[in-house]
N, CA, C and O atoms as a DFTB+ gen file, in Angstrom:
208 C
 N C O
     1  1      77.899      89.224     103.708
     2  2      78.257      88.807     105.033
     3  2      78.323      90.049     105.907
     4  3      78.816      91.100     105.496
     5  1      77.823      89.903     107.103
     6  2      77.821      91.015     108.046
     7  2      78.493      90.565     109.343
     8  3      78.116      89.550     109.929
     9  1      79.478      91.323     109.776
    10  2      80.184      91.043     111.024
    11  2      79.512      91.833     112.140
    12  3      79.492      93.063     112.111
    13  1      78.964      91.125     113.120
    14  2      78.266      91.775     114.228
    15  2      79.177      91.997     115.434
    16  3      79.059      93.004     116.132
    17  1      80.084      91.051     115.673
    18  2      80.979      91.168     116.825
    19  2      82.196      90.277     116.606
    20  3      82.156      89.332     115.818
    21  1      83.270      90.590     117.307
    22  2      84.458      89.743     117.279
    23  2      85.151      89.803     118.635
    24  3      84.976      90.749     119.403
    25  1      85.939      88.771     118.907
    26  2      86.705      88.705     120.145
    27  2      88.072      88.115     119.804
    28  3      88.160      86.988     119.318
    29  1      89.126      88.870     120.056
    30  2      90.483      88.403     119.792
    31  2      91.066      87.822     121.069
    32  3      91.142      88.496     122.097
    33  1      91.474      86.575     120.992
    34  2      92.075      85.872     122.115
    35  2      93.575      85.720     121.831
    36  3      94.009      85.975     120.708
    37  1      94.371      85.314     122.818
    38  2      95.819      85.173     122.585
    39  2      96.179      84.198     121.462
    40  3      97.160      84.412     120.751
    41  1      95.392      83.130     121.297
    42  2      95.758      82.130     120.290
    43  2      94.640      81.789     119.305
    44  3      94.783      80.847     118.526
    45  1      93.540      82.527     119.321
    46  2      92.454      82.312     118.365
    47  2      91.496      83.495     118.410
    48  3      91.727      84.458     119.141
    49  1      90.440      83.423     117.641
    50  2      89.463      84.502     117.622
    51  2      88.057      83.933     117.470
    52  3      87.878      82.786     117.059
    53  1      87.071      84.744     117.803
    54  2      85.663      84.392     117.648
    55  2      85.002      85.472     116.804
    56  3      85.285      86.659     116.973
    57  1      84.120      85.061     115.891
    58  2      83.385      85.993     115.048
    59  2      81.901      85.692     115.143
    60  3      81.499      84.529     115.167
    61  1      81.093      86.727     115.197
    62  2      79.641      86.588     115.123
    63  2      79.229      87.182     113.783
    64  3      79.244      88.398     113.596
    65  1      78.858      86.298     112.850
    66  2      78.591      86.693     111.472
    67  2      77.164      86.373     111.065
    68  3      76.543      85.445     111.584
    69  1      76.661      87.157     110.130
    70  2      75.400      86.858     109.459
    71  2      75.767      86.518     108.019
    72  3      76.191      87.385     107.255
    73  1      75.601      85.258     107.658
    74  2      75.993      84.786     106.332
    75  2      74.805      84.940     105.391
    76  3      73.737      84.373     105.623
    77  1      75.004      85.714     104.328
    78  2      73.907      86.004     103.406
    79  2      74.004      85.242     102.096
    80  3      72.996      85.080     101.409
    81  1      75.186      84.771     101.735
    82  2      75.365      84.061     100.463
    83  2      75.999      82.694     100.694
    84  3      76.791      82.506     101.618
    85  1      75.641      81.758      99.848
    86  2      76.228      80.426      99.893
    87  2      77.719      80.537      99.568
    88  3      78.103      81.279      98.664
    89  1      78.539      79.819     100.285
    90  2      80.003      79.773     100.117
    91  2      80.712      81.047     100.549
    92  3      81.932      81.135     100.410
    93  1      80.002      82.024     101.060
    94  2      80.676      83.265     101.444
    95  2      81.519      83.092     102.707
    96  3      82.515      83.794     102.877
    97  1      81.141      82.178     103.587
    98  2      81.912      81.974     104.815
    99  2      83.314      81.465     104.499
   100  3      84.289      81.983     105.043
   101  1      83.433      80.477     103.645
   102  2      84.757      79.927     103.342
   103  2      85.643      80.971     102.665
   104  3      86.834      81.051     102.965
   105  1      85.090      81.758     101.772
   106  2      85.876      82.807     101.110
   107  2      86.291      83.889     102.103
   108  3      87.414      84.389     102.048
   109  1      85.388      84.248     103.004
   110  2      85.704      85.259     104.017
   111  2      86.800      84.763     104.952
   112  3      87.743      85.497     105.246
   113  1      86.684      83.520     105.423
   114  2      87.683      82.974     106.341
   115  2      89.038      82.835     105.650
   116  3      90.077      83.062     106.270
   117  1      89.030      82.468     104.382
   118  2      90.283      82.390     103.629
   119  2      90.935      83.773     103.564
   120  3      92.147      83.897     103.741
   121  1      90.137      84.807     103.312
   122  2      90.656      86.173     103.261
   123  2      91.204      86.595     104.631
   124  3      92.287      87.175     104.712
   125  1      90.462      86.306     105.704
   126  2      90.898      86.680     107.056
   127  2      92.238      86.026     107.383
   128  3      93.165      86.699     107.833
   129  1      92.340      84.730     107.160
   130  2      93.562      84.016     107.523
   131  2      94.741      84.433     106.646
   132  3      95.852      84.599     107.150
   133  1      94.521      84.603     105.351
   134  2      95.589      85.030     104.445
   135  2      96.079      86.425     104.808
   136  3      97.283      86.680     104.817
   137  1      95.160      87.317     105.103
   138  2      95.526      88.683     105.488
   139  2      96.321      88.684     106.787
   140  3      97.309      89.407     106.911
   141  1      95.897      87.885     107.746
   142  2      96.582      87.814     109.041
   143  2      97.999      87.279     108.873
   144  3      98.944      87.837     109.430
   145  1      98.148      86.216     108.120
   146  2      99.473      85.625     107.923
   147  2     100.392      86.617     107.215
   148  3     101.555      86.761     107.590
   149  1      99.875      87.301     106.190
   150  2     100.681      88.299     105.481
   151  2     101.124      89.428     106.393
   152  3     102.282      89.844     106.356
   153  1     100.205      89.925     107.213
   154  2     100.525      90.998     108.163
   155  2     101.567      90.529     109.172
   156  3     102.522      91.250     109.463
   157  1     101.387      89.323     109.706
   158  2     102.304      88.781     110.707
   159  2     103.704      88.626     110.120
   160  3     104.693      89.002     110.750
   161  1     103.781      88.073     108.916
   162  2     105.084      87.893     108.271
   163  2     105.770      89.235     108.035
   164  3     106.973      89.373     108.258
   165  1     105.001      90.217     107.585
   166  2     105.585      91.533     107.327
   167  2     106.071      92.180     108.623
   168  3     107.158      92.756     108.667
   169  1     105.270      92.081     109.664
   170  2     105.624      92.692     110.953
   171  2     106.856      92.024     111.571
   172  3     107.725      92.705     112.115
   173  1     106.930      90.699     111.489
   174  2     108.037      89.949     112.096
   175  2     109.197      89.720     111.128
   176  3     110.211      89.131     111.501
   177  1     109.050      90.185     109.886
   178  2     110.067      90.018     108.842
   179  2     110.414      88.543     108.646
   180  3     111.585      88.163     108.629
   181  1     109.384      87.731     108.499
   182  2     109.545      86.288     108.318
   183  2     109.437      85.909     106.846
   184  3     108.813      86.613     106.052
   185  1     110.051      84.790     106.500
   186  2     109.928      84.249     105.150
   187  2     109.405      82.818     105.164
   188  3     109.283      82.202     104.105
   189  1     109.100      82.285     106.317
   190  2     108.633      80.903     106.428
   191  2     107.120      80.874     106.593
   192  3     106.486      81.911     106.791
   193  1     106.550      79.681     106.509
   194  2     105.114      79.511     106.671
   195  2     104.728      79.628     108.139
   196  3     105.416      79.102     109.013
   197  1     103.622      80.319     108.405
   198  2     103.127      80.457     109.772
   199  2     102.198      79.302     110.121
   200  3     102.299      78.730     111.206
   201  1     101.289      78.954     109.203
   202  2     100.306      77.898     109.461
   203  2     100.942      76.533     109.240
   204  3     101.841      76.372     108.415
   205  1     100.454      75.553     109.997
   206  2     100.947      74.179     109.840
   207  2      99.985      73.388     109.016
   208  3     100.214      72.205     108.766
């Protein structure tokens, strides 16, 4: 997978990707969201779920 561009908005984001392998998008998005939630929880010192 190759990331060509991204745009961070206040409540979402946009990615311009080149997908080279089957199923790589879902694994990449899972990694992005998990990493973001972990970072957010650590920064805000939260113990609850962020995603609904």
